[in-house]
C-alpha positions, 0 to 999 in steps of 0.5 A: 537558408530557411532549411538550414535554420530549421535543421537545428530546431528539428535536431533539438526536437528529435533529441527531446523526443528520444529522451522522453517516454510515456507509458500506458499500463495496468492490472486487472484482477478478478476471481471467485471467493467463498467466505464463512464469517462467525455468526453469519451465512456462507457467501459466494461472490465475484471478488476483485482486488482480493490481492492486486487492485485493478488499475490503469495508469500513465507514467512518463519521464524526460531526461534533462541531462547530467543525471537529472530527470523529471517524471509523473505517475497518474494511476486510477483504480477501478472495480471490474465487477461493475466498472466503478471507480476504486480507491476514492478515500475522500472524494471522487478522485480521477487518479485515486491510487497515485497522482505524483510529479517528481524530479530526480538526480542520480546523486541527490535522489528524488523529490515528489509531490502529490497523492501517494501511498505511504512508506509502510502501506505495502502499496505504490511507488514509494512503499518501503515495507518488507518482510511479509509474503502477502503484504496487504493482499489476499483478504484475511491473511493480509498484513493490515487485517484488523490492524490497519496502517496508513494507506494513501495521503493527499498533499504529500511531499516525498523524498527518496535518497539514492541507493548508498551501499544498499541503504535507502532513506525515505521521508514523507509528509502530508500537509493535510491528509484530506485537505490543506486549506485550513490553518496549518495547526488545524489540518490533519497531517501525516509524517513518515520516515523509513530506512531500507537495506537491500544487498545480496540475499538480505532485504530489511526495512524499518519505518516510523509513521505518525498522524495528528488528530486535529481536523477542521472544516470551514463552514460559512467562513468559520473553522469548525472542528470535525468529528475527532480523529485519534492520533496514531503512531506505527512502527514497522520492521521487516526482514527477508533472506533469499536462501537461493531455494526459498525466502523466509520472512519476519515482520513486526508492527506496533500501533498505538491509537487513542480510543482505538487499537493499541497492539503488537503484531508478529508475522512469519511467512515464506515464498517457496518456488514450486513446479514453475510457480510459487507458494506463499504461506504465512501465519501472524499473531496480534495482541493488545487492547481495543479502547473503542470497546466501552463495555466489556473486555478491551484486551484482544488477540488475533491470529491469521494463517493462509496459503496461496499458489501463484502460477504464471500462465504467461509473463503477464497472466497469473492464476492463484488459488488461496485458502485462509483462516482468521480467529480472534479471542477476548474482546473480539471473540464474538466478532466476524466480518466487519469489512475487507480490512477487518475480518476477525473470525472467518475462513476464506477460499479463493480462485482468481487470476490477474493480468498485466497490460 
C-alpha cells in the first residue's frame, strides 16, 4: 500500500525533473595588445576583455505547462590576468554582469527583474541593438568608444514581447540605478524602450533610452544630495542586411547630456566570411560638442577605423587578430587615452583567443 501511495509522488518528481534544467556556462578571453596613444609611450600588455568579457554563469529554466516557464540567470565577470572580479559598477557584486529572475509565456512574453544590461548596451540577455559588426568590443573600434551609452542597471524591471511577425518590443525600467531606498523622486532612474525587426535577410532596431539626474544618499537619517549626475538621453538605430555572401551594416546614435557630450555618431561596418573564418571591418564618425570643456573649443569630432579576422579553431575556440586607429579633432585633438571607453587618438594591434565552456 505504501508503495502504491509513493508511486504518484515519484512520477510527479520525475516529471518536474524532466521539465527543469540548470546549466553552467562561461567564456574566457585573453590576448596581447600593443597600443600607442597620442603624447604617450607605446605599451605592450596582456589584455583580457578586449572583445568578450570573461565570465561564468548559471542559468536555469522550469516548464510550468501551458506555454509558461520560469527561469533565472546569474552571471559573474572576472579578469583572467589576475583572477579578480569584473563588472562591479557600484559595489562588489557577486554576479555583476547579470542577476535576473524571469517568468515567460509563449503568447504574452517575458517579465524579468534584477540587474541586467540595458536595451542598447550591446550586452546581455535583453540587448536589442543591431547594425554594427564590433558592437562595443575590440577596444577603440567599439561602438561605445568616446560616446558611452548605458551599460548595466540595478533594480530593473524588463518586459520582452513575443515575436510578432518579426517584430519584438522591449521595455526596461530601473527603479534606482545604484539603489532604490530613497524617496522615488530622489533615486537615479533609467527608462528604455526598443523595437526590433528580424525576418529573412533583414535585421533592424530602434532604441530610446533616458536617465534622470537627481541622486540622494541617506546620511545619519538625512537625505543628502550626492555629486550631480547629468541627465542623459540616447537614440540608437541599426540596420543589417545579409546578402548571402556578406552582411553590410549601418548604425546611428544620438546622445545629449548636459555638461557632457552632445553628439551624433554614424557607423558603417560589415561581416565578410573568408577561408573558414570571417572578417569584421568598420568605420565610424562622430561630431558635436563636449560641454565639460570649460576653457577652449567645446566643438569636437572623432573617427574610428578597424579590422579583425575571427577564425574558429573549433566550435568553442576562436583566434582573432585586430588592428585599429582612432583620431579626434577640435576640442579633442590633443587627447590620447583616458580609459578603455575613451580612446581619442591612438592605434591598437591585438592578437587574442576566446574559449566558450
